[in-house]
C-alpha positions in Angstrom: 16.0 -12.6 -12.0 14.4 -9.2 -11.5 13.9 -7.3 -8.0 11.6 -9.0 -5.6 8.2 -7.5 -5.6 5.2 -6.8 -3.4 1.7 -7.7 -3.8 -0.3 -4.6 -1.5 -3.8 -4.8 -1.0 -6.1 -2.5 0.7 -8.5 -4.3 3.0 -9.5 -1.2 5.0 -11.6 1.9 3.9 -9.4 5.2 4.3 -12.1 6.9 5.0 -11.4 7.6 8.8 -8.0 7.6 8.6 -5.7 10.5 8.8 -5.9 13.1 5.6 -1.7 12.1 5.7 -2.5 8.7 5.4 -5.6 9.2 2.9 -3.1 10.7 0.7 -0.6 8.1 1.1 -3.3 5.6 0.0 -4.1 8.0 -3.0 -0.6 8.1 -4.2 -0.2 4.6 -4.1 -3.0 4.3 -6.5 -5.3 2.1 -4.4 -9.3 3.5 -4.7 -11.1 0.7 -4.2 -11.2 -2.0 -1.4 -9.7 -5.4 -2.0 -7.9 -3.8 -5.1 -4.0 -5.2 -5.3 -1.3 -3.6 -7.0 2.5 -4.9 -7.2 5.3 -2.2 -6.4 9.4 -2.8 -6.5 10.5 -3.8 -2.8 12.6 -1.0 -1.7 12.8 2.0 1.0 10.2 4.2 -0.3 7.8 1.7 -1.0 8.7 0.0 2.6 8.0 3.7 4.0 4.9 3.9 2.3 3.8 0.5 3.9 4.4 1.5 7.2 2.9 4.8 7.4 -0.4 3.1 6.5 -0.1 -0.6 7.4 -3.0 -1.1 9.3 -5.3 -0.5 6.1 -3.2 -2.8 4.1 -1.7 -6.5 3.4 1.4 -6.9 1.7 2.3 -10.1 0.3 5.9 -10.7 -1.5 6.4 -12.2 -4.7 
């Protein structure tokens, strides 16, 4: 089976967030609320999630 994937959904707006957090959300390709994307479960993705975990919902797929 392939590597584990994470389904990441933007559940809170980054409008009032710190600029670094806004850039992190933007770099993940999340532009609209309730938009979801699949990412590989690796250290880089986990690091991004840790930066902005208060704005995201994370599910293992």
